[in-house]
N, C-alpha and C positions, 0 to 999 in steps of 0.2 A: 504494500500500500504506500510505502514511503516514496518510491520512484514515481508512482502515479500522482500523488499529492504534490510532490516537488514540481513535476512537469506542469500540472494544472495551475499551480501558483505562478510559474514562469509564463504560461500562456496568458493568464489574467494580466500580469504586469505588462507583457508585450502588447496585448490588446488595448490596454488603457493608454499606452504611449502612441500607438498607431493602428487605426482600423479604418476600413473603407466608409465613406460617407453614407448615411442612411441605414447602416447595419448597427445592431447592438448585440452584446453578449455579456452575460453576467451569471455568476453562480446563483442558484436559487436560495431563498431564505426559508429556514425552518420556522415553525410556529414560535419558537423561543428567540427568533431573530438572529440565529447563528447561520452562517453560510454553509450550504451543502456544496462542496467543491465537485461532487460527482454527478450533480444534476444542474445543468445550465439552461437558462432561459435566453433564447436568441431571437433575433428578428432579421429577416432577409428581405430587402426591397426587391420588388419586381424590376427586371431589367428594362431599359428604355426600348420602346418599339415592340414589346411583347404584350400579350393579353394580361400579364400580371403587373404591368407598369402602373404606378400610382399607389400601390399597396405595400405594406410591410407585413410579412407573413411570419407568424410565430412558430418557432421550433423549440423542442426540448432535446437537448443532447444528454445522453445517459452514458457516463463513463464508468468503467469498472476498475478494480484494483490492478488489472493487467495492462491498463493504459500506460504508456503509448504503444506497447507491443500489440495490443488489440484495439481496433478502432471503436469510437463511440457509436451508439445507435442514435439516429437522428429521426425525430418524429415531428411532422407538422401537426399543430394543435390549434384549430381543428384540422382534420385531414383535408388535403387538396385533391380536386379531381384532376389527375395527371397520370400519364402512362407509367411513370416511374415512382409513383407513391402508392403504397399498399392502402387498402381500405382503412387500416388502423392508423395511417399517417406515416408509417415507417418509410424512409427514403431509400430507394434502390439506386445506388451510385457506386461505380466501380472502385473509387478511391476509399469507399467505406466497406469494401469487401476484398476481392481478389487483388486489387491494385493498391491496397493499404501499405503505407510506409510509416514507420515510427517517426520519421522526420516531418511528416505533414503537420501543418499548424492549424489552429482554429480558424485563422483568416483564410487559409487555402480551402478548408472544408466548406466554409460558408460561401466563398466565392464560387466554388464548384457547384454547390446547390443552386445558387442564383443562376448560373449558366444552364444547368439542367432544366430549370423551370422553362426557360425560353427555347431550349434545344433538346426536346425529349430524345432518349435513346430507344429507338424502336426495336433494337435487337435484344433488349432486356426488360420486357414489360412486367410491371408489378400489378397494375390495374388493367385487367383485360378489356373492360368496357371502355375506358379512356383510350387504351391502345387501339382498339377497333375503330373508334370514332376518329382518332387522330390519323390513322393510316388510310381510312376509307372515305371519310367525310369531314374534312378539316373545318368547314364552316360550322357544322354541328358541334364538333369538338370545341371550337373557339367560343361558341355560344354557351356551352356547358361550363367551360373553364371560366368565362367571364362571370357567370352566376356564382361559381364557387369563389372566384377572386373577390367579388363584391362582398360576399358573406364572410370572408376571412380577413378583409382589410382592417388594420388597426387604426383607430383615429387618434388624433392628438400627438403631442411630442413625447419622445421617449428619451 
């Protein structure tokens, strides 16, 4: 657990010094107001020119004691209608699985998720309904995604 906690503290320090505009990431707070370094609340803005533009989409990143040797699990909360997001919100992204490297940073993970939102990976679908619409009827997919995006947008400043 020591290695994981040290790395997460380092990630937090680096994030506070330098992070992309519109994104946020912070350890969650327990009821007693202590930080849970293994559960992070994050927000990823929709990329310009995508159906997701204009919103900031909430993610929960779940780290284990094996981090950074094992990637975090990343969940959209609420889940998004997207070919690479499972029904429970879990993000299906190669850098969070087979392409994971212990050197990947929180910033790289969140930027990768932002890119995935605008550029779904049709070779690795997690949501079959979203995948079918995206590959066979893009206008219907974009209409569904817009509805999901509107429902998931966070208002106000963070």
